[in-house]
C-alpha positions as CSV (number, residue, x, y, z in Angstrom):
1,M,0.1,-0.1,0.0
2,V,1.2,3.4,-0.8
3,S,1.8,5.8,1.9
4,K,-0.1,9.1,1.6
5,Q,1.9,12.2,1.1
6,K,2.0,14.8,4.1
7,I,1.5,18.3,4.3
8,L,2.2,20.6,7.2
9,I,0.0,23.7,7.1
10,V,1.2,26.5,8.9
11,D,-1.6,29.6,9.4
12,D,-2.5,31.5,12.0
13,D,-6.1,31.6,10.7
14,N,-7.6,28.4,11.5
15,N,-10.7,28.9,9.3
16,I,-8.1,29.0,6.3
17,A,-6.1,26.3,7.6
18,E,-9.0,24.2,7.9
19,L,-10.5,24.9,4.5
20,I,-6.8,24.2,2.8
21,S,-6.8,20.8,4.7
22,L,-10.3,19.9,3.2
23,Y,-9.1,20.9,-0.2
24,L,-5.8,18.6,0.2
25,T,-7.5,15.8,2.1
26,K,-9.9,15.4,-0.8
27,E,-6.7,14.8,-3.0
28,C,-5.8,12.1,-0.6
29,Y,-2.9,14.0,1.2
30,E,-2.5,13.6,4.9
31,T,-2.3,17.0,6.7
32,M,-1.4,18.6,9.8
33,I,-2.1,22.0,10.9
34,V,0.0,24.6,13.3
35,N,-1.1,27.8,13.9
36,D,2.5,29.6,15.0
37,G,6.1,29.5,13.9
38,E,7.4,28.3,16.9
39,S,5.5,24.8,16.2
40,V,7.0,24.1,12.9
41,M,10.5,22.6,13.7
42,P,8.9,20.1,16.3
43,S,6.0,19.3,13.7
44,I,8.6,18.3,11.1
45,K,10.3,16.0,13.3
46,S,7.0,14.3,14.5
47,F,4.9,14.5,11.3
48,V,7.8,14.3,8.5
49,P,5.9,16.2,6.1
50,N,6.6,15.9,1.9
51,L,5.6,19.6,1.7
52,I,5.1,22.8,3.7
53,L,2.5,25.5,3.1
54,L,3.5,28.5,4.9
55,D,2.1,31.5,5.9
56,V,4.0,34.6,6.0
57,M,2.1,36.7,8.7
58,L,2.4,34.4,11.7
59,P,2.3,35.6,15.3
60,G,5.9,35.8,17.0
61,I,8.2,34.2,14.4
62,D,7.0,35.4,10.8
63,G,7.1,32.7,8.0
64,Y,10.2,34.3,6.3
65,Q,12.1,33.5,9.6
66,V,10.6,30.3,9.7
67,C,11.1,29.4,6.0
68,R,15.1,30.7,6.7
69,E,15.2,28.1,9.6
70,V,13.6,25.1,8.0
71,R,16.0,25.8,4.8
72,S,19.1,25.8,6.9
73,K,18.2,22.3,8.1
74,S,16.3,20.8,5.5
75,T,15.2,20.6,1.7
76,I,11.8,20.1,2.2
77,P,9.8,21.9,-0.4
78,I,8.2,25.0,0.9
79,I,5.3,26.9,-0.6
80,M,4.6,30.3,0.9
81,L,1.2,31.8,1.2
82,S,0.4,35.4,1.6
83,A,-1.8,38.6,1.2
84,K,1.2,40.4,0.5
85,G,1.5,40.5,-3.5
86,E,4.4,42.9,-3.8
87,I,7.3,41.7,-6.1
88,F,9.7,42.6,-3.3
89,D,7.6,40.1,-0.9
90,K,7.8,37.4,-3.4
91,V,11.6,37.7,-4.3
92,L,12.3,37.9,-0.6
93,G,10.4,34.6,-0.2
94,L,12.2,32.8,-3.0
95,E,15.7,34.0,-2.0
96,L,15.0,32.5,2.0
97,G,14.5,29.3,0.1
98,A,10.7,29.0,-0.6
99,D,10.0,26.9,-4.1
100,D,6.9,28.7,-4.6
101,Y,4.8,31.8,-3.8
102,I,1.0,31.8,-3.8
103,E,-0.9,35.2,-3.2
104,K,-4.1,35.1,-1.1
105,P,-6.9,34.8,-1.9
106,F,-6.1,31.8,-4.0
107,D,-8.3,29.5,-5.9
108,S,-8.5,25.9,-4.4
109,K,-7.9,24.5,-8.1
110,E,-4.5,26.5,-8.6
111,L,-3.5,25.6,-4.8
112,V,-3.8,21.9,-5.4
113,A,-1.9,22.2,-8.7
114,R,0.7,24.2,-7.3
115,V,1.3,21.6,-4.6
116,K,1.2,19.0,-7.0
117,A,3.8,20.4,-9.4
118,V,5.9,20.9,-6.6
119,L,5.7,17.5,-5.2
120,R,6.3,15.9,-8.5
121,R,9.4,17.6,-9.0
122,Y,11.0,16.7,-5.5
123,K,12.1,13.3,-4.6
124,P,14.1,12.5,-1.4
125,A,17.7,11.5,-2.1
126,N,17.0,8.0,-0.6
127,A,14.1,7.6,-2.7
128,A,14.2,4.6,-5.1
129,P,14.5,5.7,-9.0
130,E,11.3,5.2,-11.0
131,N,13.4,3.5,-13.6
132,T,17.0,2.5,-14.5
133,D,17.7,5.4,-16.6
134,E,19.6,7.6,-14.3
135,K,19.4,11.2,-15.2
136,C,22.9,12.8,-14.5
137,V,25.0,15.1,-16.1
138,Q,28.9,15.7,-15.0
139,Y,31.8,18.2,-15.6
140,P,35.0,18.4,-13.8
141,D,34.2,18.6,-9.9
142,L,30.5,18.7,-10.6
143,S,28.0,16.1,-10.6
144,I,24.1,16.8,-10.9
145,N,21.8,13.7,-10.5
146,L,18.2,14.4,-11.1
147,T,17.2,10.7,-10.4
148,N,18.2,11.0,-6.6
149,Y,18.2,14.8,-6.5
150,S,21.6,15.0,-5.4
151,V,24.7,17.5,-6.5
152,L,28.2,16.9,-6.0
153,Y,30.6,20.0,-6.1
154,K,34.2,19.5,-5.7
155,G,33.5,16.0,-3.7
156,Q,30.8,17.7,-1.4
157,T,27.1,17.1,-1.3
158,V,25.6,20.7,-1.9
159,D,22.0,20.9,-0.4
160,M,19.5,22.5,-2.9
161,P,15.7,22.8,-2.9
162,P,14.3,21.1,-5.7
163,K,13.5,24.3,-8.1
164,E,17.4,25.3,-7.7
165,L,18.6,21.5,-8.5
166,E,16.0,21.1,-11.7
167,L,17.1,24.5,-13.0
168,L,20.9,23.7,-12.7
169,Y,20.2,20.3,-14.1
170,F,18.3,21.6,-17.1
171,L,21.0,24.4,-17.9
172,A,23.9,21.8,-17.7
173,A,22.1,19.1,-19.5
174,S,22.0,21.5,-22.6
175,P,25.8,23.1,-22.6
176,N,26.4,26.4,-24.2
177,R,22.6,26.8,-25.2
178,V,20.9,30.1,-24.2
179,F,17.6,29.8,-22.3
180,S,15.5,33.1,-22.0
181,R,13.7,33.4,-18.4
182,E,10.5,32.9,-19.9
183,Q,11.7,29.5,-21.4
184,L,13.1,28.6,-17.9
185,L,9.9,29.6,-16.1
186,D,8.1,27.4,-18.5
187,Q,10.4,24.2,-18.2
188,I,11.1,24.2,-14.6
189,W,7.9,25.3,-12.9
190,G,5.8,23.8,-15.3
191,Y,2.8,25.8,-15.3
192,E,2.0,29.9,-16.2
193,Y,3.8,31.3,-13.1
194,L,2.1,34.1,-12.0
195,G,5.3,36.0,-10.7
196,D,7.5,37.7,-13.0
197,T,10.6,36.6,-14.6
198,R,13.0,37.5,-11.6
199,T,12.0,34.5,-10.2
200,V,14.5,32.9,-12.6
201,D,17.2,35.6,-11.3
202,V,16.6,34.7,-7.8
203,H,17.3,30.9,-8.2
204,I,20.2,31.8,-10.5
205,K,21.9,33.8,-7.7
206,R,21.2,31.2,-5.1
207,L,23.2,28.8,-7.6
208,R,25.8,31.0,-7.8
209,A,26.1,31.4,-4.0
210,K,26.5,27.8,-3.5
211,I,28.5,26.7,-7.0
212,N,31.5,29.0,-8.0
213,D,32.6,29.4,-11.7
214,H,34.9,26.8,-12.8
215,A,37.9,26.9,-15.3
216,K,36.1,24.7,-17.3
217,W,32.3,25.8,-17.0
218,K,30.0,28.3,-15.3
219,I,26.5,29.6,-15.3
220,A,26.8,32.7,-17.6
221,T,24.4,35.6,-18.1
222,I,23.4,36.5,-21.4
223,W,22.3,40.2,-20.9
224,G,18.9,41.2,-22.1
225,V,18.0,37.4,-23.0
226,G,18.6,34.8,-20.2
227,Y,21.1,32.2,-19.3
228,K,23.4,29.4,-20.3
229,F,25.7,26.7,-18.7
230,E,28.9,27.8,-20.6
231,V,31.5,24.8,-21.0
232,L,35.0,25.7,-22.3
233,N,37.6,23.5,-23.7
234,L,35.0,20.2,-23.7
């Protein structure tokens, strides 16, 4: 019997949290609700969620602080929920490690679709591959494995949320090919993203903070167009 995927709902408005839980329960997810930021880390240990729906406006520790703390210790996918629709707020959430950002009020179908999209792209490192065809690209001092969602850089494992790893893999799998921000949004996010193309820039910035340019390769910016994984002396 396949176990249900678990979703931790963090929202101080219990009515909204219960409504979200209802939507997700109908889709056969198992849910748990907490109403404050302080309860998140203990709940992760006890509930072991596959994904966290995290409200920004929480009493005490706000959602941004919670996101930073979770991301420092785990790669569990995080979707932030907020009535704040400004680009600054979305970019801040993504910079702190969130995988997606949904503006309130949201449509129930959109919420479920976003949850499914993020979960579909995330697989723990110890999960069994769906087939024997391993998806892996390798360059000097860099190995990106999409089958078990792992990255090795200079012999060390680099922790990355799913979207970061997928973006890096997608670029590295097509060396020296230039992709526009719109193309990357479409390929990595897999649906019409409601934010703007700066989402891609945020994820590139986070990748560069973890993986420095190499003598043989680098993530290059093509001004006015987008990005490419540039490989030299193949």
